[in-house]
N, C-alpha and C positions, 0 to 999 in steps of 0.2 A: 504493499500500500503506500509505504513511505517512498518506495523506489517511482511508483508511479505519478506520485505528486510531482515529485523532483524532474521527473520526465516531462509532464505537462508544463512546469514552469520554463523546463528550457525549451519546449518546440514553439511557445507564442508567449508574448509580454502579457500579463495581467492587466484588463482595462475595466477598472468596475463602471457601470452604468453612470454614476453620477458625474464622473470627471470627463465624459465623452465629450461634452460640449465645452468643456474647458479648454482656454489657449495655453498654449506651452509656456512656462516661465523661464526667464533666463537666471543662469546660475546666481547671481545677485540675488533677484525675486527670491527663488527657492531658500537662499540663506537667511533672507527677511523673515520669511513666513515661518521658517524653524524658529528663528529668534523669538517671534509672537508666540509660537507653543510654548518655548522655555517660559516667557511671562506669565502664561496662563498657567502653567504646573506651579509657579512660586505664589500666584495669586490664589487659587483653590487649596492648595495644601496648607500654607500660611495664613490666609486673609480670607477665607471662603465666605466671610460674612458681607465684604466688600467685593465680591466677584460678581460681574455682570456677566449673566449666564448667557446672553444674546452674543454678547461680544467674545466670549470663551469659545462659543459653537463656532462662528465666523472663523476666527484665528484657527482652531482646531481643524476645521475642513480645510482651509488653505494649504495647512501645514501638510495635510494627509495628501492632497493633491501634488505637492510639491515632492513627497516621499515616495507617491506612486510613479511620478514622472522619472525619479531617478531608478527606482525600481526598473522600471520599461528601460530605462536607456544602459542599466547593467546588463539586461537580458540581451538588448542587442550587441553590446560589446562583447558578451561570451559566445553569442551566436556568430558573430563575425569572425571571432577568435578559431572557434571551433571550425568554421569553413574554410580559414586560412590555413589550418594544422592539416585539413583533410586535401588540400591539394598537392 
């Protein structure tokens, strides 16, 4: 089962439905979104009474988009390397 999951990840990048309409982020934008996720972490674990949950959700969704974009990029790099090694 674990091997099947790994093979599925290798064969095609994961693209959740809720990010399909999202525009690609630059590396600087991805880093910025990850920074916002860290701010959410600090807020919800250290000052949950002051957390604006709507803002937290937006920040975490944007960070998730950035993470999934990086995941897909890594999968493409892996596929390209595998293809190059196979030649």
